[in-house]
C-alpha positions as CSV (number, residue, x, y, z in Angstrom):
1,X,83.5,75.0,118.8
2,X,82.5,73.0,116.1
3,X,84.9,72.5,112.9
4,X,83.9,70.8,110.0
5,X,85.5,68.0,108.2
6,X,89.5,67.9,107.5
7,X,90.2,67.1,104.1
8,X,93.1,64.6,103.1
9,X,95.9,67.5,102.4
10,X,94.7,69.6,105.5
11,X,97.9,71.1,106.6
12,X,98.7,71.5,110.6
13,X,99.1,74.8,112.2
14,X,102.7,74.4,112.5
15,X,103.1,74.3,108.3
16,X,101.0,77.4,108.0
17,X,103.0,79.3,110.4
18,X,106.0,78.2,108.7
19,X,104.6,79.6,105.5
20,X,103.9,82.9,106.9
21,X,107.5,83.0,108.6
22,X,109.0,82.6,105.1
23,X,106.7,85.3,103.6
24,X,107.9,87.8,105.8
25,X,111.3,87.1,105.9
26,X,113.5,88.3,102.5
27,X,114.7,85.7,100.1
28,X,118.2,86.9,100.6
29,X,117.7,85.0,104.3
30,X,117.6,81.6,102.5
31,X,120.0,82.1,100.3
32,X,118.1,83.2,97.1
33,X,119.0,86.1,94.5
34,X,115.3,87.0,94.3
35,X,114.4,90.2,95.4
36,X,111.2,89.4,96.4
37,X,109.0,85.9,97.0
38,X,107.5,84.3,94.5
39,X,105.1,81.2,95.0
40,X,107.7,79.0,93.1
41,X,110.3,79.8,95.3
42,X,108.9,79.6,98.5
43,X,107.2,76.2,98.2
44,X,111.2,75.4,96.9
45,X,112.1,76.2,99.9
46,X,109.7,74.9,102.2
47,X,110.2,71.8,100.4
48,X,113.4,71.7,101.2
49,X,112.5,72.3,105.0
50,X,113.4,68.9,106.7
51,X,109.9,68.5,108.2
52,X,107.4,70.5,105.8
53,X,105.4,68.2,103.2
54,X,105.4,69.8,99.6
55,X,102.7,72.3,99.5
56,X,101.1,73.3,96.1
57,X,101.4,77.2,95.0
58,X,97.5,77.2,95.1
59,X,98.0,76.1,98.9
60,X,100.8,78.9,99.5
61,X,98.1,81.1,98.0
62,X,95.0,80.5,100.6
63,X,97.5,80.5,103.2
64,X,99.2,83.9,102.4
65,X,95.3,84.9,101.8
66,X,94.1,84.0,104.8
67,X,96.7,85.7,106.6
68,X,96.0,89.2,104.4
69,X,100.0,88.5,103.2
70,X,100.7,89.2,99.7
71,X,104.6,89.2,99.5
72,X,104.9,89.8,95.8
73,X,103.2,92.6,96.0
74,X,105.3,94.4,98.6
75,X,107.4,96.5,96.6
76,X,106.7,100.5,97.1
77,X,107.5,102.9,94.7
78,X,108.0,106.4,96.2
């Protein structure tokens, strides 16, 4: 399988998994008082993580969109 060239800002799969793991957890698990994740909150938590590089909001959005996750839209009204 041939893949395209990797850009300078490409993130390894381990950092993408960190994003998905964070998106599927609750903000309270990370001492965040919010009721649901925002891209800014996720970026701050990932940046504070020891091995993760800083990820922009647009990169976070692309990673979440590829996985079909929308943590900011996970509120259901009954």
